[in-house]
C-alpha positions as CSV (number, residue, x, y, z in Angstrom):
1,X,0.0,0.0,0.0
2,X,1.4,3.4,-1.0
3,X,1.5,6.6,1.0
4,X,-1.5,8.1,-0.7
5,X,-3.4,4.8,-0.3
6,X,-3.3,5.3,3.4
7,X,-5.2,8.6,3.1
8,X,-7.7,7.0,0.7
9,X,-8.3,4.3,3.1
10,X,-8.7,6.9,5.9
11,X,-11.3,8.8,3.8
12,X,-13.2,5.6,3.2
13,X,-13.2,4.7,6.8
14,X,-14.3,8.2,7.7
15,X,-17.2,8.0,5.2
16,X,-18.3,4.7,6.7
17,X,-18.2,6.1,10.2
18,X,-20.4,9.0,9.1
19,X,-22.8,6.7,7.4
20,X,-23.0,4.5,10.5
21,X,-23.5,7.5,12.7
22,X,-26.3,8.8,10.4
23,X,-27.9,5.4,10.5
24,X,-27.8,5.2,14.3
25,X,-29.3,8.7,14.4
26,X,-32.1,7.8,12.1
27,X,-32.8,4.6,14.2
28,X,-32.7,6.7,17.3
29,X,-35.1,9.2,15.8
30,X,-37.5,6.5,14.7
31,X,-37.5,5.0,18.1
32,X,-38.2,8.4,19.7
33,X,-41.0,9.1,17.4
34,X,-42.6,5.7,18.2
35,X,-42.2,6.3,21.9
36,X,-43.4,9.8,22.1
37,X,-46.0,9.3,19.3
38,X,-47.8,6.6,21.3
39,X,-47.8,8.8,24.4
40,X,-49.0,12.0,22.5
41,X,-51.9,10.0,21.0
42,X,-53.0,8.5,24.3
43,X,-56.1,10.2,25.6
44,X,-55.7,8.4,28.9
45,X,-52.2,9.5,29.5
46,X,-51.4,12.1,32.2
47,X,-51.6,15.7,30.8
48,X,-47.9,16.5,31.6
49,X,-46.7,13.2,30.0
50,X,-48.7,14.0,26.8
51,X,-47.5,17.6,26.8
52,X,-43.9,16.4,27.1
53,X,-44.3,14.0,24.2
54,X,-45.8,16.7,22.0
55,X,-42.9,18.9,22.7
56,X,-40.3,16.2,22.0
57,X,-42.0,15.3,18.7
58,X,-42.0,19.0,17.7
59,X,-38.3,19.1,18.4
60,X,-37.6,16.1,16.3
61,X,-39.1,17.9,13.3
62,X,-39.3,15.0,10.8
63,X,-42.1,13.8,8.5
64,X,-42.7,10.9,10.9
65,X,-42.8,13.2,13.8
66,X,-45.3,15.4,12.0
67,X,-47.5,12.3,11.3
68,X,-47.3,11.4,15.0
69,X,-48.3,15.0,16.0
70,X,-51.3,14.9,13.7
71,X,-52.8,12.0,15.7
72,X,-53.4,14.5,18.5
73,X,-56.2,15.9,16.4
74,X,-58.2,12.7,16.6
75,X,-59.6,13.3,20.0
76,X,-60.7,16.0,22.4
77,X,-60.2,16.5,26.1
78,X,-61.7,18.2,29.1
79,X,-61.1,20.9,30.1
80,X,-61.3,22.5,26.6
81,X,-58.5,24.9,27.4
82,X,-56.1,22.0,27.9
83,X,-57.3,20.4,24.7
84,X,-56.7,23.7,22.8
85,X,-53.2,24.2,24.3
86,X,-52.1,20.7,23.3
87,X,-53.5,21.1,19.8
88,X,-51.7,24.4,19.4
89,X,-48.4,22.8,20.4
90,X,-49.1,19.9,18.0
91,X,-49.9,22.3,15.1
92,X,-46.8,24.4,15.7
93,X,-44.7,21.2,15.7
94,X,-46.1,20.1,12.4
95,X,-45.4,23.5,10.9
96,X,-41.9,23.3,12.3
97,X,-41.3,20.2,10.1
98,X,-41.7,22.4,7.0
99,X,-42.6,20.9,3.7
100,X,-41.8,17.5,5.0
101,X,-45.1,17.7,6.8
102,X,-47.2,18.2,3.6
103,X,-47.5,14.5,2.7
104,X,-48.4,13.4,6.3
105,X,-51.0,16.2,6.4
106,X,-52.4,15.0,3.1
107,X,-52.6,11.4,4.3
108,X,-54.2,12.4,7.6
109,X,-56.8,14.6,5.9
110,X,-57.8,11.7,3.6
111,X,-59.0,9.7,6.6
112,X,-59.9,12.4,9.2
113,X,-63.3,13.0,10.6
114,X,-62.5,16.7,10.6
115,X,-60.0,18.6,8.4
116,X,-60.2,22.0,10.2
117,X,-56.8,21.6,11.8
118,X,-55.0,20.2,8.7
119,X,-56.4,23.2,6.8
120,X,-55.1,25.6,9.3
121,X,-51.7,24.0,9.4
122,X,-51.4,23.8,5.6
123,X,-52.0,27.5,5.3
124,X,-48.8,28.1,7.3
125,X,-46.7,25.9,5.0
126,X,-47.6,26.8,1.4
127,X,-48.6,29.9,-0.6
128,X,-52.1,30.8,-1.6
129,X,-52.0,29.1,-5.0
130,X,-50.6,25.8,-3.7
131,X,-53.0,25.9,-0.8
132,X,-56.1,26.3,-2.9
133,X,-55.0,23.6,-5.4
134,X,-54.3,21.2,-2.4
135,X,-57.8,21.9,-0.9
136,X,-59.3,21.2,-4.4
137,X,-57.5,17.9,-4.6
138,X,-58.9,16.9,-1.2
139,X,-62.4,17.9,-2.4
140,X,-62.0,15.8,-5.5
141,X,-62.1,12.7,-3.4
142,X,-65.7,13.4,-2.5
143,X,-68.8,12.9,-4.6
144,X,-72.3,14.3,-4.5
145,X,-74.1,11.2,-3.3
146,X,-75.5,10.5,0.2
147,X,-72.9,9.7,2.9
148,X,-73.5,9.3,6.6
149,X,-70.6,11.5,7.5
150,X,-69.6,14.5,5.3
151,X,-68.1,17.0,7.7
152,X,-64.8,17.1,5.9
153,X,-66.5,17.8,2.5
154,X,-68.5,20.7,4.1
155,X,-65.4,22.1,5.7
156,X,-63.6,22.1,2.3
157,X,-66.4,23.8,0.6
158,X,-66.6,26.5,3.3
159,X,-62.9,27.0,3.0
160,X,-63.1,27.6,-0.7
161,X,-65.6,30.3,-0.2
162,X,-62.8,32.4,1.2
163,X,-60.6,32.2,-1.8
164,X,-60.5,33.3,-5.5
165,X,-58.8,30.9,-7.9
166,X,-59.3,30.0,-11.5
167,X,-59.9,26.3,-10.6
168,X,-62.5,26.8,-7.8
169,X,-65.5,27.3,-10.1
170,X,-65.0,24.0,-11.9
171,X,-64.2,22.2,-8.6
172,X,-67.3,23.2,-6.7
173,X,-69.8,23.2,-9.5
174,X,-70.8,19.5,-9.2
175,X,-71.7,20.1,-5.6
176,X,-74.5,22.5,-6.7
177,X,-76.4,19.2,-7.1
178,X,-75.2,17.5,-4.0
179,X,-77.9,15.5,-2.1
180,X,-76.9,17.5,1.0
181,X,-78.5,20.9,1.3
182,X,-75.6,22.4,3.2
183,X,-73.2,21.3,0.6
184,X,-75.3,22.9,-2.2
185,X,-75.5,26.1,-0.2
186,X,-71.7,26.4,0.3
187,X,-71.0,25.4,-3.3
188,X,-73.2,28.2,-4.5
189,X,-71.4,30.6,-2.1
190,X,-68.0,29.6,-3.4
191,X,-69.2,29.9,-7.0
192,X,-70.5,33.5,-6.4
193,X,-67.3,34.5,-4.6
194,X,-65.3,34.0,-7.8
195,X,-67.2,36.9,-9.2
196,X,-67.4,35.3,-12.6
197,X,-70.7,36.0,-14.5
198,X,-70.0,33.0,-16.7
199,X,-71.0,30.8,-13.7
200,X,-74.6,32.1,-13.9
201,X,-76.0,29.4,-16.3
202,X,-74.7,26.5,-14.1
203,X,-76.1,28.1,-11.0
204,X,-79.5,29.0,-12.4
205,X,-80.0,25.5,-13.9
206,X,-80.5,24.0,-10.5
207,X,-83.0,26.6,-9.4
208,X,-86.2,25.0,-10.7
209,X,-85.6,21.7,-8.9
210,X,-84.1,23.2,-5.7
211,X,-86.2,22.5,-2.7
212,X,-84.3,24.6,-0.1
213,X,-85.5,28.1,0.4
214,X,-82.1,29.0,1.8
215,X,-80.3,27.9,-1.4
216,X,-82.9,29.6,-3.6
217,X,-82.7,32.8,-1.7
218,X,-78.9,32.7,-1.8
219,X,-78.9,32.3,-5.6
220,X,-81.5,35.0,-6.2
221,X,-80.0,37.5,-3.8
222,X,-76.4,37.0,-5.1
223,X,-77.6,37.3,-8.7
224,X,-79.5,40.5,-7.9
225,X,-76.6,42.0,-5.9
226,X,-74.1,41.3,-8.8
227,X,-76.5,42.3,-11.6
228,X,-75.6,39.2,-13.6
229,X,-77.6,38.6,-16.7
230,X,-79.9,35.6,-16.8
231,X,-79.4,33.8,-20.1
232,X,-82.5,34.2,-22.3
233,X,-83.1,30.4,-22.5
234,X,-83.3,30.2,-18.7
235,X,-85.4,33.2,-17.9
236,X,-88.8,31.6,-18.0
237,X,-87.8,28.7,-15.8
238,X,-85.9,31.0,-13.5
239,X,-88.8,33.4,-13.1
240,X,-91.1,30.6,-12.0
241,X,-88.6,29.3,-9.5
242,X,-87.6,32.6,-7.8
243,X,-88.6,33.3,-4.2
244,X,-91.6,35.6,-3.9
245,X,-89.5,38.7,-3.1
246,X,-87.6,38.5,-6.4
247,X,-88.5,38.9,-10.1
248,X,-86.7,39.2,-13.5
249,X,-86.6,42.6,-15.1
250,X,-84.6,43.6,-18.1
251,X,-83.0,40.2,-18.1
252,X,-81.7,40.5,-14.5
253,X,-82.9,39.2,-11.2
254,X,-84.1,42.1,-9.0
255,X,-85.7,42.3,-5.6
256,X,-89.4,42.9,-6.1
């Protein structure tokens, strides 16, 4: 072995040691996540034990730690102030993981009974455009048929009411015909919030068969407020379906 070979061997040995050290660190991190994750998700654990576990997971800051922290949003505690404090810590910990947390959030939201916290956390991690497109992708997993539990769908529709984006109109339009009245109402709200008169035909087409006065009134009032033109081919059917306090005049819905 030559003189320089000694240094090459030393470099190789150093690299192996670094790899081994990194492997041990990863194993240690995984063990810590498993340990603290179980405690953080245990509703029956002592409050201080659960709080310590949440803090440790937040400090680890990996995708696995973020996934473990998200499990804290699957249950509530009494008193409510303790529940809120723990969830705030968990949320901050997920945010601290940065973009590594996006996939765990996505996976959690797909199965969650409520997506209010995933929505709040996601807002802290991505810009407006990416946020809206992510919410739309979550909504795409839902259909308009009857389901026993639809809270996440309603939460997503309500969230989209607060944003303007070129993809929102197309995303929420199918829910104008949802079997659930609340879903139809918020779909209409989100459609109108886009301030796009081209949405009028799709919205007005549901009016003749709509049974909910709340939805009918929302459509009529929003059309009147915006002064959108009612397509000529829809005017007769729309006029018959309007709530009593509205009428069509000069091609537009107006308050009678």
